[in-house]
C-alpha positions in Angstrom: 121.0 93.3 91.0 123.3 96.0 92.3 122.0 99.5 93.1 124.5 102.3 92.6 124.2 105.3 95.0 126.3 108.1 93.7 126.5 111.5 95.4 123.8 113.7 94.1 122.7 110.9 91.7 125.7 111.8 89.5 127.5 108.5 88.5 130.3 110.1 86.5 133.9 109.1 85.9 135.0 110.6 89.2 132.3 108.9 91.2 132.9 105.6 89.4 136.6 105.3 89.7 137.8 107.7 92.4 135.1 108.5 94.9 134.8 106.6 98.2 131.3 108.1 98.6 129.7 106.0 95.9 127.8 103.0 97.3 127.1 99.7 95.6 124.1 98.0 97.2 123.5 94.3 97.0 120.8 93.5 97.7 119.5 96.4 95.8 116.7 97.4 98.1 114.0 97.1 95.4 110.7 95.6 96.3 110.0 92.0 95.0 107.6 93.6 92.5 110.2 96.0 91.3 112.8 93.2 91.0 110.3 91.2 88.9 109.8 94.2 86.6 113.5 94.6 86.2 113.9 91.0 85.3 111.0 91.1 82.9 112.2 94.2 81.1 115.8 92.9 80.9 114.9 89.5 79.5 112.5 91.0 77.0 115.2 93.4 75.7 117.8 90.7 75.6 115.5 88.5 73.5 114.3 91.4 71.3 117.9 92.3 70.5 118.8 88.7 69.7 121.5 88.6 72.4 123.4 85.4 73.1 125.6 84.3 76.0 125.7 86.5 79.0 125.1 90.2 79.4 124.4 93.0 81.7 121.6 95.5 81.6 121.9 99.1 82.8 118.7 100.6 84.1 117.5 103.7 85.9 114.6 104.2 88.3 112.8 107.6 88.1 112.6 109.1 91.6 109.3 110.8 91.0 107.2 107.8 90.3 109.5 104.7 90.6 109.2 103.9 86.8 112.1 101.7 85.6 113.8 102.4 82.3 116.3 100.2 80.4 119.3 102.3 79.3 121.4 99.7 77.5 122.4 96.0 77.2 126.0 95.1 77.5 126.9 91.7 76.1 130.0 89.5 75.9 131.8 89.2 72.6 130.7 86.2 70.6 
């Protein structure tokens, strides 16, 4: 897992490709329980969507309560 720390929480085109202020954290800094929830959520979505091969999941964690949300699954072409 990689946590992306973008200035002001804004991971836009500028912060992704040009900014030196964006941080990529590995390890992510999540607790073991949060990591397990991310793995559970990601695997459940992967299976529900019928994905095959490898893929990447994009998630966000809400600052106010720590809830984790799946944004999208990105898979390799078959």
